[in-house]
N, C-alpha and C positions, 0 to 999 in steps of 0.2 A: 524395896518392900516395904508392903502398906502396913501401916500400924492401926491397931485394933479401932474398928468406929471409922475409919477412912475410908472413903469411896476410890481405890486405886483401880482405873481399868487399865488394859494392858496396853502397850505398842503405841504412846504416847507421839512415839517421832519416829515410829517405824510404817511400811507400807504394808496392807493385806498380799497374800500370795497373786492375787491378781492385778497387784500392780497400785490398787488405791490407795491414797495417803489417809490411815484413819482418824477420822474426826476433822476430815478436812470436808469444804462445800460439795464435792464429789462424793465423799463418803455420805454425808446426808441425803443427798439426792436421790443415790441407790436404796436408802433406808426408806425414804418418800416413797419410791416407784414400790419395792417391797412391800409396803403396806398398801398401795392401793392392789396388788397382786392377793395379796394375803385376806383381805376383807369384801372387795367386790363380788368375787369369784362365789367365795364361800357364804355370804349371806344371802345371795341369790339363790343357791342351790339349796338354802332351808326355805323358800318363798310358801310353800305347803303349810309347812308347821308354822309359821308366821301368818299365815292366812288365817287358819284355824283359831289359833291364839288370840289374835287380836280380834277376832269377831265374837269368842265366848267370851273374852274380858269388856265389851260393850253390851253384848247379852247372852247372861250363862246358859241361857233356856234355847238358843237358837239350835244347837245340836244337843244330841246324848252320848256322842262320844268321838275322839278324832277319826275313829275309823270311819262311823258313821257320817261324819262331815263329810269327807275326802268322796267318799260313795255317793254322796248327795252331789256335791258339786261337780263331780266326774260325770256322771250321768246326765247332767245339765247343760254341762259348759265344754265337758273333754278335757284333756291336758293343760289347755289354754287357761280355763277356769282353776284349775289346784295351782298354774303360777302367775295366778291375779296377781300385776301390782308388781311382777320382775323390773321392770323399765326402774320405777323412783328407788326401786330396794339398789341394781345394779350401781347407779350413778350415784346416788348420795352415800352407800358406803363404800364406794371406792374412792369419794372424796373425803371421805370420814377418815379411811383407813392412810391414806395421804398424810393427813395432818395427826392422824393418833400415833403413827409408828416416826413419822419425823421427825416432828417435833420432839417425841420423846425423848427420843436419841440427844435432837440439841440441847434440851432442858437437862436431862442427865449431865451430860458432859460440863453445861454450863455451870449448875448446882452443884456439881459433885466435885469439880477439878477448878472451874474457877475464883467462883463465889464463895463456896462454904465446902472448900477441902477435908475438913476434921469433921464431918458431920456425921451421922450413924446414916448408912447407906438405905435400909427402909426408908427413914424420912428423906432422902433426895428421891428415891424409886415413887414416894409417895406425892410429894411435890412436882417430879416432873412428868408424872403421870398425869396429875389434876390439871396442871398448866397446859400440856398438849390437847386435853379434851376439851377444855374449854374454847380452844381456837377452833379443833375439828367439829364441835357440832355447831358452830354458827354456820359452816358450809353444808353439813347434814340437813338441818332444821326445815328448808322450805322441800327438801323432796319426800322427808319421814313424814310432815304433815298432808302432802298430796297420796300418799302411799297408805296413810292412815284411812283416811276419806275414802279413798277408793276401793280399800277392803272391809271397810265396817258398813260401807250405807247399802242396802238393797232396796231397789235397783242401784248400781253401782253410780256415785258421785261424777266420777269419769270413767271413760273406756282408755283411757293413754296417760302417758306423763306429760304431753303436750297439751292435752285437752283440759284435765286438771289444771294444770298452771295458770291458763288462759283463764279460766273460770276463776279462781281464787284472786287471781290478780285484777279480774274486771271487777269484781264484787267486792273485794274489801280492801284491796290493794296488796300492798308489798307486807304491811303490818300483818297481813292474815297468813303468810307464809311463815311469820317468825311465833304467832301466838303461842306456839307450845315451846317455844326456846327455855325457858325456866324451869319448868317441869322436865324436859330434857336433859339439861344440866342436871337439876337433881338425881335424873336416873344415870345418866352417863358419867358421870364424873365419879361417884362413889363405884359403880360397875368398872371402871379403868383404872381407878387406884387399887382396888382389890386384884383386879387382872393383873395387871405389872407387877407389884408389888409381892403377890404370892407366886408368880412364876419365875420371878428373881430368887426368892424364898427357897422355893423348892427345887430351884433347878442346883441352887447352893448346896441345899441339906441331900438329893441324891448324889452328887460327886462326893460330898463329905461322906455318904452313907458306903462309896462304891470304894474307897479311900486311896484313889489315884486322881490326879489333876486329871480335869477334862483335855487337855493336849495328849494324853495317854490313849485317847479312843478316839476311832477313827470319824468320819464326818457322817457316816448313817448310824451310829450309836450316838453321836451327840444331835441329831435331828430328833432320834427317837426319845431320847430324855426332853428335847423341847415339845414334842407333842404329849409326852405323859405329864408333865410340869404343865402345860397350855389345859389339857382336860381336867386336872385338879384345880385350876385356878378358876376355869369357867364356871364348875359346879358353886364356887363361894359368890363370883361375883353374878351369877342370875340369881340367886337368893337375896343377895343384898339390896339387889336394885327393882326387884320386882314388884312392888307396890308404885314407884315411881314410874314403870312400865305399864302398869292397867293405868294410871293418871293419864298418862300422857297419852294413851288410847283415847277414855273418855274426852278429854278437853279437847282432841282436835275433832271427835265427832260430834259431840254434843254441847261446846259452849256457845252462848247465845252471843248474838253481835254487840259490840257495847260492854261485854261482861267484863269486869276486870278477871284477873287470874286467880287472886286470892279467894272471890266471889264464887265463881265457878267451882272451882275445889273444893268450897265449904259444901257447895250445893250438892255435886257430886259423891262428896263423901257421905255425906248424909241419906243418899238413897242406896248408896253400897254398901256402908258400914265397914268395920276393920276385916272383917271376913273376905268381902268383895276384892279388897285390896289384893289377895294371895290367888285369885281365879288364874285358873291356867297356870300353874307355877311348876307341876310336873313335866310337862312339856318343852315348860322355857327351860329347865334345868339339862333335858337331855339336848333340847336345839342350843342353847348356849356352851355347854360341855364338849359337846362334840365340833360346834363352832372355832371353839377358842382352840383346841386342841388343834386342830387343821390350820388354825391361822399361824399359830407359832410353827407348826411344820413348813408352811408356806414360805414365810417369811426369813426363817433362820435358814430354810435350804436355797433361797434365792441368795443369802450372804454366801451362804457357803458355796456355790455356782460362782459368784464375784470373786472367789479366794479371800473373802472376807470371816471376819469369826463369827461362830454363833452367840446368840444372848446371853449372858449370865455367867456363872458357872467360874468368876475370877477372882 
């Protein structure tokens, strides 16, 4: 039985119902695949929201409202215009999801069971998620850079991922694909720390409130808890990461050749001010809350399908 403050996860020497050894390489590979399935399709599905959000972050006067934006885009470009930027979104966030969820499970096990077995659980969640996101963003960054340029420039910087990648690589080299990495870390690492720590804490709170252990509920009920906890976590991580999200959009769209990151951020902040860092927040709360809820639902449903336990509630 776990002592207070100790991270004790179940089944250290047992197999899941599907025969996968928990915390084995196969288990971590399954979690990585689950992350791909959770993040790639969900981020792609909210491309219309993301498109308008990014454009309004860069130019607050471009549209009077989100509805007006979608009407204007659809009238000129059809459904393809509304989902413009879907390909770098799908590939980039599939890669990021693999790293985010796969490495989170690795680091949670490493930190909580191997290196610091008596550490407070919340600290383990925060450390594991920060470590995982640091690596995941290295995979995401090139695709995010191209996506933002495609979505925030009119006429578009490029019409396809392949075209955008070629233009950036030819003009700026590999460095051009990673010039937004530091602000991306600044956005995504706090975001993911809140996302995972809040999720795990909320799941534990829900089961404690219900008064029965997680194992007494069926898989549908457990994944329902995952969705609810994920939505709650999404609201928090949307708010805490929004200023950095605005800065990432601005940097990818407006950073001058040869300009340092610090100088560019100082110049951009001087133009938009503190209030400008919060442009598009209501849309992002709706987008990220829904997104995060469905990501946890998909991720834990995939684990259940493989006979593995859902996340949290131990």
